[in-house]
N, C-alpha and C positions, 0 to 999 in steps of 0.2 A: 398606507406601505407595508403594514403587515399581514394585509392579505395577500399582498402582491409574493410577499416574500414565503409567507406559507405554500401559495399556490405553484410557486416555481420548485423549492428544494423537498416539499413533502413528497412529490412523485420519486420513484423508485426511478435508478439511473437507467437506461436501456443502451445495451452496447448496439455498434451496426450490423451485426450476422441475426438476433432477435430483432432488432424492427425491421429488418428487411423482411423476415419472416412472417410479422404481422401484417406487414405490406402497409405499416402505416406509424406517425411520430404522434406526440402531444403537441398538441398545438402552444405556440411559443409566445410568451410576452415579449410587446414590445419595450424595448427601450423605454424607461421612464423618468430619467435623473437625466445632467447635463453633466456635472461635474462630480468626477471619484475623488477622494482623499483620504488619508490618512492624519490621526490625531493623537497624541501622547495622551492615554486618561487611567487613572487607579493601576497606574504600573505595566500597561499595556499600550499596545497599540490598536487605534478601533479603526476598521473600516466604515467610510462614511460617504454616502451618497449624497450631493447637494445639501452638505453640513448636517446629515440625518445618519445617525449609526444603524448598518445591517444588522438585522437580527437572523438567529438561527431559526429550523423551524418549532424547534422546544422554546424560544422566544432570550434567548441568551443572545447579549452583544456579540457580535461578529467579531472579538478583540483577540490579536495574537501575542506572545511574549517576546518577539522580538521584531524590532520595527521593517527590516529585510525581509519578512515571512509575510508580515500585513501588507507591505508594497506588492509581493509577487502576487498576493490573494486581488489587492485591489487592480490588480494589472490584468485580470480574467475579466474584472467587471466591465474596464476600461474598452478590451476588447470586446465588447459586445457592441456592436455601432449601431445595429436597428432593432436585435432582437434578443432575447435574453436565453442561451441554451447552455441547461444546467449540462448538458453532454459535453462541454467543451469548456469545461469548470473545473476541473477534477479537484484543485487545490482547495475551492470553495466548500465543494462534497465534503472530501475530507476535514475540514476545518469544522464543518458543523457536525460531523460527526463524533468528532473528539469533543467537542463543546458540550453536545448532547447526551453522547454516550459512553465517555471515557472518564473524564475528569471525576466524576461521581460512583466510577464502577471499574475504578483499577485493579482491585484484586481479581474480580472476575473476570476481567478483558487479559489479565496475566492468565490463568489459568485457561482460558482459552487458547493462547497461544502453547501453553505449554501440552494442551491436549494434541495440537498439529505435531508437536515435538515428539511426542510418541510415535506417531505412525510418518514419520517424516519422509516425505519423498528422497532424500538421499540414501534412506537405508534399506531402500528396495533394489535390488538390481536385477538385468535379466541376465538369464544363464547362458543366450546366445542371440545372437551370430555373434560371433568375434568383435567386428567393427563396432557394435553397439554399446557390450561388453567393455570395449576400449575407449570409448567416449562417455561412457559415465563414469569411469574410472579416471577417467582427465579431468572432468569439469567437478568429481564430487569427493575422491577421494582425500584432496588438498583440504579441503574444508571439516571434512571429520576428522584430518588427522588435528588440525587446528583447533578445534571444539577438546579433544584430551588434551592438546600439549598447554593450553592458554587458558580455556574454561576448568577444565580438570574434568571434563564431561568422556565416559571411555562409553562412545553407543555400539550397539549390536548390529549387525549388516545380515540380510536375508537373500536369498535368491526368489524368485516370484513374487507372490503376492501374499503369501500365507504371512498373518501377523504374527510378530515377534516383538513379546514384550520387552521394555528399554529398564534397565536398571535405575530403581528410584533416585542412586546416587546422581547418576546422569541427570535425571530428570530435575531434580533440585539445583544441580550444578548451571543448567540450563536458566532455568526461574532465575535464581540470583545473579544471572548475566541480564536482564532485564530492568530497561529504566523504570524509577518509579515515576520521573514528569510523565504527565496525561499526553501532552503533543507527542514526545519519543515515542511513549507507548502505544500511541494509537497509528503512527509511522510505520512503529514495528510488524503492530498487530495487520496492516493494510498489507504492507511486502508478505507475510506468510499468508494471506489470503490468495494473493495475487498470483505467490510462485507456487506456493503447495506446500512450502519449507520453512520453518520455523528455523531452521539452523543457516538457511540460506539469510533471514531475515537479521539473526543474530550476525551473521558476518559483514553484512552492511552496516549494523548498528554500531560494528566497533574497528569499523574502517579495513577490515580484512578484503572486505570487494567493494568494487563498485556496482553500482543500480544495475549498470551497463553487462558487468560481468556475473551480476547474480541471474539475470535476466536470460543469459545464454544459458546459464547452468540450469537454469528451470525449463528449460525448452527442448535437453538434449534428446528427449523420447521422441517430442514430436518432428524437432530438427532430420531426425535420422532417418524419420517416417519419409517425409516431404525428398530429403536425396532419394531414395529408393523407388517411390511411386509418385513423385510429382508434386508442385506445388498446390497448398488448399487455398484456396482465395479467402473462402469464409473464415479458415482459421487465421490466416494472416490479417484480414480484416478484424476479428476479434483480440489479436494479440497487440494490435496496433493502438485500439481503443484502451486495452489495460494496460499496455506502457505508459499512455500519459497518468493515468492513475498511480505506476510504478514510480515515474518520474515528482510525482506531486509529494508520495511519502518521502521520497530521497530529499526533497526542498526543504521538507519539514526537520529533517534530522541536518540537514548542511545548515539551516540560518537559526536552530533552538541551542544553547549551551549544553554540554558534556560534563558533568562535574568530572567525570572520572578522565578525561582528556588531560 
């Protein structure tokens, strides 16, 4: 079973656009188990296949801190009827990433989020046309204002793509708003990379935005362009794939405890 797990989940995830461009997909493993379950173990909740624990590519036991989260992961394994397709298991992939790459590297992960915050999507605005300027302001200004009022972080805005260094105090306030829990931190990192905005990820973490609203805010420019020039089917397929990953991160946040709540 170890070799099977490593073969399935050590492969990088391939989104539909990239897969189509390559005109290929990696061969899928057939379902090799009959029953999927969740069991309490060592203070966590382990996903089991035929009574045996699932393991991550780095050989950690796939155990979640909350039963609801473990059951959601287990549901992905149960949903694999004939073959196991990692592309359809975003929560399992995220759990693997957290257990293998975040639990013992929380400071480095937080540093990476702060790097995104230093050049956040929400800080760089279009100078024209007016309709795009207005759309960015409508979606982004309330979140920038929230960061100032609630997090104590005053960020600088700019027109165009010329880099603007953010105040050290604002970045420090953003870092202080990050969770220490590795599951929640990993979810915030995932949302940051998916949206291109650590500020949107912080807004989701602290309940200022829903995942749906953050997703809409992250795609203001793309949606404006499609409204002007027509639908980009490749972009929409890629967005749908990444939305599944966004929902997985939101599920982690929704099912794990928040000490500050």
